[in-house]
C-alpha positions as CSV (number, residue, x, y, z in Angstrom):
1,X,-21.5,4.2,-22.6
2,X,-21.8,5.3,-25.9
3,X,-18.9,7.2,-27.4
4,X,-21.0,10.4,-27.7
5,X,-21.5,10.5,-24.0
6,X,-17.6,10.7,-23.5
7,X,-17.2,13.9,-26.0
8,X,-19.9,15.3,-24.5
9,X,-18.0,14.5,-21.4
10,X,-14.4,16.0,-22.9
11,X,-15.9,19.0,-23.9
12,X,-17.6,19.6,-20.7
13,X,-14.2,19.4,-19.0
14,X,-13.0,21.3,-21.8
15,X,-14.6,23.9,-20.8
16,X,-12.3,24.4,-17.8
17,X,-9.6,24.3,-19.8
18,X,-9.2,20.3,-19.0
19,X,-7.5,17.6,-21.5
20,X,-9.9,14.3,-21.0
21,X,-7.5,12.1,-23.1
22,X,-4.4,13.0,-21.7
23,X,-5.9,12.3,-18.1
24,X,-6.4,8.9,-19.0
25,X,-2.7,8.7,-20.2
26,X,-1.9,9.3,-17.8
27,X,-3.5,7.3,-15.0
28,X,-2.7,4.9,-17.5
29,X,0.9,5.1,-16.4
30,X,0.0,5.0,-12.7
31,X,0.9,1.5,-10.6
32,X,-0.4,1.0,-7.5
33,X,1.5,-2.3,-5.6
34,X,-2.0,-4.3,-4.3
35,X,-1.5,-6.5,-1.3
36,X,-1.1,-9.9,-1.0
37,X,-2.4,-10.4,2.5
38,X,-6.2,-9.3,2.1
39,X,-6.9,-12.4,0.5
40,X,-6.2,-15.1,2.7
41,X,-6.4,-12.1,6.2
42,X,-2.8,-12.2,6.6
43,X,-2.2,-15.9,7.5
44,X,0.5,-16.6,5.1
45,X,1.9,-19.7,3.5
46,X,4.3,-21.0,6.7
47,X,4.6,-24.4,7.7
48,X,6.8,-24.8,10.5
49,X,6.6,-21.4,12.5
50,X,3.9,-19.1,13.0
51,X,1.5,-17.7,16.2
52,X,-0.9,-14.1,16.5
53,X,2.2,-11.8,18.6
54,X,2.3,-8.0,16.4
55,X,-0.7,-6.5,16.8
56,X,-2.4,-8.0,13.9
57,X,-5.8,-9.3,13.9
58,X,-8.4,-9.9,11.6
59,X,-12.5,-9.8,11.5
60,X,-14.7,-11.7,9.5
61,X,-14.7,-15.3,8.2
62,X,-16.3,-15.0,5.0
63,X,-16.4,-17.7,2.6
64,X,-13.6,-17.8,-0.1
65,X,-10.3,-17.8,1.2
66,X,-7.3,-18.2,-0.2
67,X,-5.2,-21.5,1.1
68,X,-2.5,-22.0,-1.0
69,X,-0.1,-19.8,-3.1
70,X,-2.0,-21.2,-6.1
71,X,-5.3,-20.1,-5.7
72,X,-3.9,-16.8,-4.0
73,X,-2.4,-16.4,-7.5
74,X,-5.5,-17.6,-8.8
75,X,-7.9,-15.0,-6.6
76,X,-5.5,-12.3,-7.7
77,X,-5.1,-13.0,-11.3
78,X,-9.4,-12.2,-11.2
79,X,-8.8,-9.2,-9.9
80,X,-6.2,-7.6,-11.8
81,X,-8.7,-8.8,-14.7
82,X,-10.4,-6.1,-13.2
83,X,-8.7,-3.1,-12.5
84,X,-7.4,-0.8,-15.4
85,X,-4.1,-0.5,-16.0
86,X,-0.7,-2.5,-15.1
87,X,0.3,-2.9,-11.7
88,X,2.1,-4.0,-9.0
89,X,2.5,-6.6,-6.0
90,X,3.0,-6.7,-2.9
91,X,4.3,-9.7,-0.9
92,X,5.2,-10.7,3.1
93,X,8.1,-12.4,3.6
94,X,5.6,-15.2,5.3
95,X,4.5,-16.1,1.9
96,X,7.1,-18.4,0.8
97,X,6.0,-20.7,-2.0
98,X,7.7,-23.9,-1.1
99,X,7.6,-27.4,0.4
100,X,10.3,-26.6,2.7
101,X,10.2,-25.2,6.1
102,X,13.0,-22.5,6.5
103,X,13.0,-19.8,9.6
104,X,12.8,-16.4,8.5
105,X,16.2,-15.5,9.3
106,X,16.9,-19.3,6.8
107,X,14.3,-16.9,4.0
108,X,16.3,-17.1,0.0
109,X,15.3,-16.2,-3.0
110,X,14.6,-19.5,-4.5
111,X,11.2,-19.7,-1.4
112,X,9.8,-17.2,-4.2
113,X,11.1,-18.0,-7.2
114,X,7.4,-18.8,-8.4
115,X,6.0,-15.6,-7.6
116,X,8.6,-14.4,-10.2
117,X,7.9,-15.9,-12.4
118,X,3.8,-15.3,-12.2
119,X,5.2,-12.0,-12.0
120,X,6.8,-12.1,-15.4
121,X,4.4,-14.1,-17.3
122,X,1.5,-11.3,-15.8
123,X,3.1,-8.0,-16.8
124,X,3.5,-7.3,-12.8
125,X,6.4,-5.7,-10.9
126,X,6.9,-6.8,-7.0
127,X,7.2,-5.2,-4.0
128,X,8.3,-6.9,-0.2
129,X,8.0,-6.7,3.1
130,X,9.4,-8.6,6.5
131,X,7.1,-10.0,8.5
132,X,7.9,-8.7,12.1
133,X,5.1,-10.5,13.4
134,X,3.3,-13.9,13.5
135,X,6.5,-15.3,15.5
136,X,6.9,-17.0,18.9
137,X,10.0,-14.8,19.0
138,X,7.8,-11.4,19.3
139,X,8.4,-11.4,22.0
140,X,5.8,-8.8,24.2
141,X,5.4,-7.3,21.4
142,X,9.2,-6.8,20.3
143,X,11.3,-7.9,17.9
144,X,14.6,-5.5,16.7
145,X,14.1,-3.3,20.0
146,X,14.4,-6.1,22.4
147,X,16.6,-5.9,25.2
148,X,18.0,-9.5,24.2
149,X,20.5,-9.8,22.0
150,X,19.6,-12.8,20.7
151,X,16.3,-12.3,19.7
152,X,17.7,-8.8,18.2
153,X,19.5,-11.0,15.7
154,X,17.0,-13.2,14.6
155,X,14.9,-9.8,13.7
156,X,18.3,-8.3,12.1
157,X,19.1,-11.5,10.0
158,X,15.9,-12.4,8.4
159,X,15.7,-8.6,7.3
160,X,18.6,-9.0,6.1
161,X,17.1,-12.1,4.6
162,X,14.6,-10.2,3.1
163,X,16.7,-7.4,1.5
164,X,18.7,-9.8,-0.6
165,X,15.5,-11.1,-1.6
166,X,14.2,-8.1,-2.8
167,X,16.7,-6.9,-4.7
168,X,16.7,-9.9,-6.4
169,X,12.9,-9.5,-7.5
170,X,14.1,-5.8,-8.6
171,X,16.6,-7.2,-10.8
172,X,14.9,-10.1,-12.2
173,X,11.9,-8.0,-13.2
174,X,13.9,-5.2,-14.2
175,X,12.0,-2.6,-11.3
176,X,12.9,-1.0,-8.3
177,X,11.5,-3.6,-5.3
178,X,10.4,-1.5,-2.6
179,X,11.7,-3.3,0.6
180,X,8.6,-1.9,3.4
181,X,10.2,-2.3,7.0
182,X,7.6,-1.9,9.6
183,X,7.9,-3.4,13.3
184,X,5.4,-3.7,16.0
185,X,7.5,-3.0,18.9
186,X,6.2,-1.3,21.9
187,X,4.5,-1.0,25.4
188,X,1.2,-1.9,26.7
189,X,1.7,0.2,29.3
190,X,4.0,3.2,29.9
191,X,8.0,2.5,29.6
192,X,10.3,4.2,31.7
193,X,13.2,4.0,29.3
194,X,12.5,4.6,26.1
195,X,15.2,6.2,24.3
196,X,17.0,2.8,25.1
197,X,14.1,1.1,23.1
198,X,14.8,3.4,20.3
199,X,18.7,3.4,20.5
200,X,18.1,-0.3,20.4
201,X,16.2,0.0,17.4
202,X,17.8,2.4,15.6
203,X,20.8,0.0,16.4
204,X,19.6,-2.5,14.8
205,X,18.0,-1.1,11.8
206,X,21.5,0.2,10.8
207,X,23.3,-2.8,11.0
208,X,19.7,-4.8,9.4
209,X,20.4,-2.4,6.2
210,X,23.9,-2.0,6.1
211,X,24.9,-3.7,2.8
212,X,24.2,-2.0,-0.1
213,X,21.8,-2.9,-2.8
214,X,21.3,-1.3,-6.0
215,X,18.6,1.4,-6.0
216,X,17.3,0.8,-9.4
217,X,16.4,-2.8,-7.8
218,X,15.6,-2.5,-4.2
219,X,14.3,0.6,-2.5
220,X,14.3,0.8,1.7
221,X,11.2,2.1,3.0
222,X,10.6,2.6,7.3
223,X,7.4,2.4,8.4
224,X,5.9,5.0,11.3
225,X,2.8,3.8,13.6
226,X,1.0,6.5,16.7
227,X,-0.6,2.6,18.6
228,X,-1.8,-0.4,18.1
229,X,-3.2,-4.0,19.7
230,X,-0.4,-4.2,22.8
231,X,1.4,-0.9,22.1
232,X,-1.4,1.8,23.2
233,X,1.0,3.4,25.5
234,X,4.4,3.7,23.5
235,X,5.0,2.6,19.7
236,X,9.2,2.6,19.3
237,X,8.9,3.1,15.7
238,X,7.0,6.3,16.1
239,X,6.0,9.1,13.5
240,X,9.7,11.2,14.8
241,X,11.8,8.5,15.3
242,X,10.8,7.0,11.4
243,X,11.1,10.8,9.6
244,X,14.4,11.9,11.7
245,X,15.5,8.5,10.2
246,X,14.3,8.4,6.8
247,X,15.5,12.2,6.4
248,X,19.3,10.9,8.2
249,X,20.1,7.3,6.3
250,X,18.5,8.3,2.8
251,X,15.9,5.5,3.0
252,X,11.6,6.2,2.2
253,X,9.2,7.4,4.7
254,X,6.4,5.1,4.4
255,X,3.0,6.9,5.2
256,X,0.2,4.7,6.1
257,X,-3.4,6.9,6.3
258,X,-4.4,4.3,9.2
259,X,-1.0,5.0,11.6
260,X,-2.6,8.5,12.3
261,X,-4.9,9.5,15.1
262,X,-8.2,9.4,13.9
263,X,-8.5,13.3,13.3
264,X,-5.1,13.7,11.1
265,X,-5.3,14.9,7.8
266,X,-2.7,12.3,6.4
267,X,-2.3,14.2,2.8
268,X,-1.7,17.3,4.6
269,X,1.5,15.4,5.5
270,X,3.0,14.9,1.8
271,X,4.0,18.1,0.5
272,X,5.7,18.9,4.6
273,X,8.0,15.3,4.3
274,X,8.4,15.6,0.6
275,X,10.4,18.5,0.7
276,X,13.0,15.9,3.7
277,X,12.7,12.8,1.9
278,X,13.5,12.0,-2.2
279,X,10.8,9.3,-2.0
280,X,7.4,7.9,-0.4
281,X,5.7,5.2,0.0
282,X,2.2,5.7,0.4
283,X,0.1,3.1,2.0
284,X,-3.9,4.2,1.2
285,X,-5.9,2.3,4.1
286,X,-9.2,3.6,5.5
287,X,-8.8,3.7,9.4
288,X,-12.0,3.8,11.9
289,X,-11.9,5.1,15.0
290,X,-8.1,3.7,14.7
291,X,-5.7,1.8,12.2
292,X,-7.9,-1.0,11.5
293,X,-7.7,-1.1,7.6
294,X,-10.5,-1.1,5.8
295,X,-11.3,-0.7,1.8
296,X,-11.0,1.9,1.1
297,X,-13.6,4.2,0.2
298,X,-14.1,6.6,-3.0
299,X,-14.4,9.7,0.0
300,X,-13.0,12.7,1.4
301,X,-9.9,11.5,2.7
302,X,-9.0,9.6,-0.1
303,X,-9.9,12.8,-2.7
304,X,-7.6,14.8,-0.9
305,X,-5.1,12.4,-0.9
306,X,-4.6,12.0,-5.1
307,X,-5.1,15.9,-4.9
308,X,-1.9,16.1,-3.3
309,X,0.0,13.6,-5.5
310,X,-1.1,15.7,-8.1
311,X,-1.3,19.0,-7.1
312,X,2.0,18.7,-5.8
313,X,3.6,16.9,-8.3
314,X,4.5,13.8,-6.0
315,X,3.4,10.9,-8.2
316,X,7.2,10.5,-9.7
317,X,8.2,10.1,-6.1
318,X,5.8,8.7,-4.3
319,X,5.3,4.5,-4.3
320,X,1.2,4.0,-4.3
321,X,0.6,0.4,-2.1
322,X,-2.9,-0.9,-0.4
323,X,-3.3,-1.6,3.5
324,X,-6.6,-3.2,3.8
325,X,-7.4,-6.6,5.0
326,X,-11.3,-7.4,6.0
327,X,-12.9,-11.1,5.9
328,X,-16.1,-9.6,6.6
329,X,-16.8,-9.2,2.5
330,X,-15.5,-11.4,-0.2
331,X,-11.5,-10.6,-0.8
332,X,-11.4,-10.5,-4.5
333,X,-14.3,-7.8,-4.5
334,X,-12.2,-6.1,-1.6
335,X,-8.8,-5.8,-3.9
336,X,-10.8,-5.0,-7.0
337,X,-13.0,-2.1,-5.7
338,X,-10.2,-1.0,-3.5
339,X,-7.5,-0.7,-6.4
340,X,-10.6,1.3,-8.9
341,X,-10.7,3.9,-5.5
342,X,-7.5,4.8,-5.6
343,X,-7.2,5.3,-9.9
344,X,-11.0,7.0,-9.5
345,X,-9.3,9.7,-6.6
346,X,-6.5,10.0,-8.8
347,X,-8.0,11.1,-11.9
348,X,-10.4,13.4,-10.6
349,X,-7.5,14.7,-9.4
350,X,-5.9,14.9,-12.7
351,X,-9.3,15.6,-14.2
352,X,-9.4,19.6,-12.2
353,X,-8.2,22.6,-13.7
354,X,-4.6,22.8,-11.8
355,X,-2.9,25.4,-13.0
356,X,-6.0,27.8,-12.7
357,X,-6.2,26.9,-9.1
358,X,-3.1,27.6,-8.2
359,X,-2.7,30.8,-10.0
360,X,-6.2,31.8,-8.3
361,X,-5.1,31.0,-5.0
362,X,-1.8,32.1,-5.1
363,X,-3.5,36.0,-6.0
364,X,-5.3,34.9,-2.2
365,X,-8.8,34.9,-4.4
366,X,-10.6,32.8,-1.5
367,X,-13.7,33.4,-3.0
368,X,-13.1,32.2,-7.1
369,X,-11.5,29.0,-5.3
370,X,-14.5,28.1,-3.3
371,X,-16.9,28.7,-5.6
372,X,-14.6,26.7,-8.5
373,X,-13.9,23.7,-6.5
374,X,-17.2,23.4,-5.4
375,X,-18.7,23.4,-9.2
376,X,-15.9,21.6,-10.4
377,X,-17.6,18.7,-8.3
378,X,-20.7,17.9,-10.5
379,X,-18.4,17.7,-14.0
380,X,-19.0,14.2,-15.1
381,X,-16.7,12.4,-14.2
382,X,-17.7,9.2,-14.1
383,X,-17.7,9.0,-18.2
384,X,-14.2,9.8,-18.0
385,X,-13.5,6.3,-15.6
386,X,-16.4,4.2,-17.4
387,X,-14.2,5.4,-20.9
388,X,-10.5,4.4,-19.4
389,X,-12.4,1.1,-18.1
390,X,-13.5,0.4,-22.2
391,X,-10.0,1.5,-23.1
392,X,-8.6,-1.5,-20.7
393,X,-11.0,-4.0,-21.5
394,X,-12.4,-4.0,-18.2
395,X,-16.0,-3.8,-16.9
396,X,-18.3,-0.8,-14.9
397,X,-21.0,-1.0,-12.9
398,X,-23.9,-4.3,-13.1
399,X,-22.0,-5.7,-15.2
400,X,-18.8,-5.4,-12.8
401,X,-20.9,-6.5,-9.9
402,X,-22.0,-10.1,-11.8
403,X,-18.6,-10.6,-12.2
404,X,-17.6,-10.3,-9.0
405,X,-20.5,-12.1,-7.6
406,X,-19.8,-14.8,-10.3
407,X,-16.0,-14.8,-9.1
408,X,-16.9,-15.5,-5.4
409,X,-19.4,-18.4,-5.6
410,X,-16.8,-20.5,-7.5
411,X,-14.3,-19.8,-4.7
412,X,-16.8,-20.0,-1.7
413,X,-16.9,-23.5,-1.2
414,X,-13.3,-23.5,-0.2
415,X,-14.6,-22.6,3.6
């Protein structure tokens, strides 16, 4: 893309009162927390414990899955090298890097220290998640809400370990680590006493997060869900449960785009919950009929989400993360395209004449709003994106595809 083309595109946006250079500069400062589990199909690196319980299911067997922390980090480095800007990595507790075999309630910072060293070397922030799935003590899809106190206590201790680890991440890297709490708890068929399970869950989380940590180092988030495999009739940690919990207890509220009914507009929820919670954790995903976590596309749902973040001035209060896993296509390509699509959506929102559109809507001039929003779709957003990538020395178009295919060919022999 020639400089002349960018200058022409910048002038086209200027006619609408939009500063393209300012939009590029703002986009460069928006970090996205890329999730580690896309790289190995949510397998993790535990050597002692494991299992398949907890409603997590991956489809496909594309060659090239990372089998070790070293392979995963190599794949991540390649992916970050194709994504403009500086970002973060979201780790799950099952991705420890150690020769030791600790139980999940015995995890310690030193089991993850290599990840911090790597993050420092690559200029990345770290976020974290306790792993409440894939374990024998996920009994009948219950963890923190289980009637057995010993099982609840095991998972409470796991959560406490993870909060301490996350706080150390934030301290070492000088950036708050978001520690996101999601549990798979629920029932396949209709329960008799939903309240008892929710009371147990609330009490367990209260105990788990009782230890205070500096918010400059660690932030707690709670993540709701509509339903999942094996919990079709009742999810204990429902949206209403966690929304109320976040408001009352002061945690972040995690909105995962795949955790709602397929007909719900998740973007619409941002402005609503922002009036009641201080900060939001956003998991960008693409459900297809249910929470199937497909790689995100630059579609209407993502564009609407980005527009809500920008127009509602919610970017300073929102931590943007990703949550998708697809083993039917190259994993590194999924990371790169998915993350860049979120960035593209944000850029499009930043390139809209926000003040004028808001003024028109406040005057209830719906015709003018309709005319403008439709005509704005024809502006040369792709040229501005290409310029953003050029300034960050990352490829676009066929050059990007060639790089992605070449890397995939190099890792395919892993099997």
